[in-house]
C-alpha positions in Angstrom: 12.0 -14.4 -20.5 8.6 -14.4 -18.8 7.7 -11.3 -16.7 4.4 -11.7 -14.9 2.2 -10.3 -12.1 -0.7 -12.7 -11.5 -3.9 -11.5 -9.7 -3.4 -10.3 -6.1 -7.0 -9.9 -5.0 -7.1 -13.0 -2.8 -3.9 -12.1 -1.0 -4.7 -8.5 0.0 -4.6 -7.7 3.7 -7.8 -5.8 3.3 -9.6 -8.8 1.9 -11.7 -10.4 4.6 -12.2 -13.6 2.5 -8.6 -14.5 1.6 -8.0 -17.6 -0.5 -4.9 -19.8 -0.7 -2.8 -20.1 -3.8 -4.2 -23.6 -4.5 -7.9 -22.5 -4.1 -10.2 -21.7 -7.0 -10.0 -17.9 -6.5 -8.9 -15.5 -9.1 -5.3 -15.4 -7.7 -5.0 -19.1 -7.6 -6.4 -19.6 -11.1 -4.2 -17.0 -12.7 -1.1 -18.3 -10.9 -1.7 -21.9 -12.0 -2.3 -20.7 -15.5 1.0 -19.0 -15.5 2.7 -22.1 -14.1 1.2 -24.3 -16.8 2.7 -22.0 -19.4 6.1 -22.1 -17.6 5.9 -25.9 -17.5 5.1 -26.2 -21.2 7.5 -23.6 -22.6 10.3 -23.7 -20.0 11.4 -20.0 -20.2 15.1 -19.7 -19.1 14.3 -16.8 -16.8 11.1 -15.8 -15.0 10.4 -12.6 -13.0 7.3 -12.3 -10.9 5.8 -9.3 -9.0 3.0 -9.3 -6.5 1.9 -7.9 -3.1 3.9 -8.6 0.0 1.2 -10.7 1.5 1.2 -13.2 -1.3 2.4 -16.8 -0.3 5.9 -16.3 -1.6 7.4 -19.5 0.0 4.7 -21.5 -1.7 5.3 -19.7 -5.0 9.0 -20.5 -4.7 8.4 -24.2 -4.0 6.2 -24.4 -7.1 9.1 -23.4 -9.3 11.6 -25.6 -7.5 9.3 -28.6 -8.0 9.5 -27.8 -11.7 13.3 -27.8 -11.8 13.9 -24.1 -11.4 16.1 -22.3 -8.9 14.2 -19.4 -7.3 14.3 -16.7 -4.7 12.4 -13.5 -3.8 13.0 -10.2 -2.1 10.9 -7.3 -0.9 11.7 -3.8 -2.3 10.4 -0.3 -1.9 10.5 2.2 -4.8 11.8 5.0 -2.6 15.1 3.1 -2.3 15.4 2.7 -6.1 15.6 6.2 -7.7 11.9 7.1 -7.4 10.6 9.6 -4.8 7.5 7.5 -4.0 6.7 4.6 -1.6 5.4 1.4 -3.2 6.4 -1.9 -1.5 6.2 -5.1 -3.5 8.0 -8.5 -3.7 9.8 -9.8 -6.7 10.8 -13.3 -7.5 13.5 -14.5 -10.0 13.5 -18.1 -11.2 16.1 -19.7 -13.5 15.5 -22.9 -15.4 18.4 -24.8 -13.8 18.6 -26.7 -10.5 21.1 -25.4 -7.9 21.8 -22.2 -9.9 23.4 -19.3 -8.0 21.8 -16.7 -10.3 18.7 -16.0 -8.2 20.8 -15.5 -5.0 23.3 -13.3 -6.9 20.4 -11.2 -8.1 19.0 -10.8 -4.6 22.4 -9.7 -3.3 22.6 -7.1 -6.1 19.1 -5.8 -5.4 19.4 -5.7 -1.7 22.8 -4.0 -1.5 24.6 -2.7 -4.6 21.7 -1.3 -6.7 20.0 0.8 -3.9 20.1 4.5 -4.4 17.7 7.3 -3.3 16.1 9.5 -6.0 18.1 12.4 -7.4 15.0 14.5 -7.9 12.6 15.6 -5.2 8.9 14.8 -5.3 8.2 18.4 -6.1 10.0 18.0 -9.5 7.3 15.6 -10.5 4.3 17.8 -9.5 2.2 20.3 -11.4 2.2 23.9 -10.2 -0.5 24.6 -7.6 -2.4 27.0 -9.9 -2.6 24.5 -12.8 -6.3 24.0 -13.8 -5.8 20.2 -13.8 -5.0 20.4 -10.0 -8.3 22.1 -9.4 -10.2 19.6 -11.4 -8.5 16.6 -9.7 -9.1 18.0 -6.3 -12.8 18.4 -7.0 -13.0 14.9 -8.2 -11.2 13.5 -5.2 -13.5 15.3 -2.8 -16.6 14.0 -4.6 -15.3 10.4 -4.5 -14.5 10.8 -0.8 -18.0 11.8 0.1 -19.4 9.1 -2.1 -17.5 6.6 0.0 -19.1 7.9 3.1 -22.6 7.7 1.5 -22.0 4.1 0.7 -21.3 3.5 4.4 -17.8 2.0 3.9 -16.1 4.0 6.6 -16.9 2.1 9.7 -16.2 -1.3 8.2 -12.9 -0.1 6.9 -11.8 1.1 10.4 -13.0 -2.0 12.2 -10.7 -4.1 10.0 -7.7 -1.9 10.6 -8.1 -0.5 14.2 -6.2 -3.3 16.0 -3.2 -3.0 13.6 -3.1 0.8 14.2 -3.3 0.4 17.9 -0.5 -2.2 17.9 1.7 0.2 15.9 1.0 3.0 18.3 1.9 0.7 21.3 5.0 -0.9 19.8 6.4 2.5 18.6 5.5 4.3 21.8 3.4 6.9 19.8 0.6 7.4 22.3 -3.1 7.7 21.6 -3.4 11.3 20.6 -4.5 12.6 17.2 -2.8 16.0 16.9 -3.4 16.4 13.2 -7.0 15.4 12.6 -8.5 15.9 16.1 -11.1 13.3 15.4 -12.8 11.3 18.2 -14.5 7.9 17.7 -17.0 8.6 20.5 -20.5 7.3 19.9 -21.3 9.1 16.6 -23.4 7.0 14.3 -22.3 7.0 10.6 -25.5 8.8 9.5 -24.7 11.6 12.0 -21.1 11.7 10.9 -22.2 12.1 7.3 -24.6 14.9 8.4 -21.9 16.7 10.3 -19.5 16.5 7.4 -22.0 18.1 5.1 -23.1 20.9 7.5 -20.0 21.8 9.5 -16.8 23.0 7.7 -14.2 20.4 8.7 -16.9 18.0 10.0 -15.8 15.8 12.9 -12.3 15.6 11.6 -10.7 19.1 11.8 -7.4 19.5 10.1 -5.4 22.7 10.5 -6.6 25.7 8.7 -3.9 25.5 6.0 -4.7 21.8 5.2 -7.1 20.5 2.5 -10.1 20.2 4.8 -12.8 19.4 2.3 -10.8 16.4 1.3 -10.0 15.4 4.8 -13.5 15.2 6.2 -14.5 12.9 3.4 -11.9 10.3 4.3 -12.5 7.2 6.4 -11.1 6.6 9.9 -8.3 4.5 8.7 -6.9 7.4 6.7 -7.3 9.9 9.5 -5.6 7.7 12.0 -2.7 6.9 9.6 -2.2 10.6 9.1 -1.9 11.1 12.8 0.4 8.1 13.2 2.6 9.5 10.4 2.8 12.9 12.2 3.7 11.2 15.5 6.4 9.1 13.9 7.9 12.2 12.3 7.8 14.0 15.7 9.9 11.2 17.3 12.6 12.0 14.7 12.3 15.8 15.3 10.5 16.6 12.1 7.3 18.6 11.7 5.6 17.4 8.5 3.6 20.6 8.3 6.8 22.1 6.8 7.3 19.2 4.4 5.8 18.6 0.9 
């Protein structure tokens, strides 16, 4: 059995210079290296994992041209025992033409093996007064401000803004930002950095009970996503302020 996860860097949605699977990027090279190994050694079973934006139909066709039967499906960890969201695609290939095994596997994964986690997220967390929590929070805050100092915030938002606006429109969420209260306005990045260093809460002001020193160090993409998440919950009648 071969279990592999070839490089995903050229497929990422945040990569502004995506490359195809047949290009000479890191993702294409590692995939072709893996396929050469498959061609030479003919493992009876292959399982691949990668990001959702990988060219999965092309990957499947590569296996089929090599005499394999293959299929793929998208899964999220929160539907498979773990209280955590991580969405990835898996492909199963069998060294036999016209085999039903990949489709049978997909049916099992998609229907019969789904089950929410028995334990809550809290069961996996350290207590709030654990010294490791304090140290980790300090490190996260320092990294957040470092990202602002490197002027990555504006670029990050410009690449994501249209996707966020589309989600707000399609889901009828409106344009308000009730959690972060941030306003794009005409603030320059240098002024934004100055404000975050001088004013508690900066130009993103989370509620008093929230982790403000972390919040002000985040980029616009993160702020807007927090507001979108709150608005989505509100449509379902849930106030996330009372959730973990």
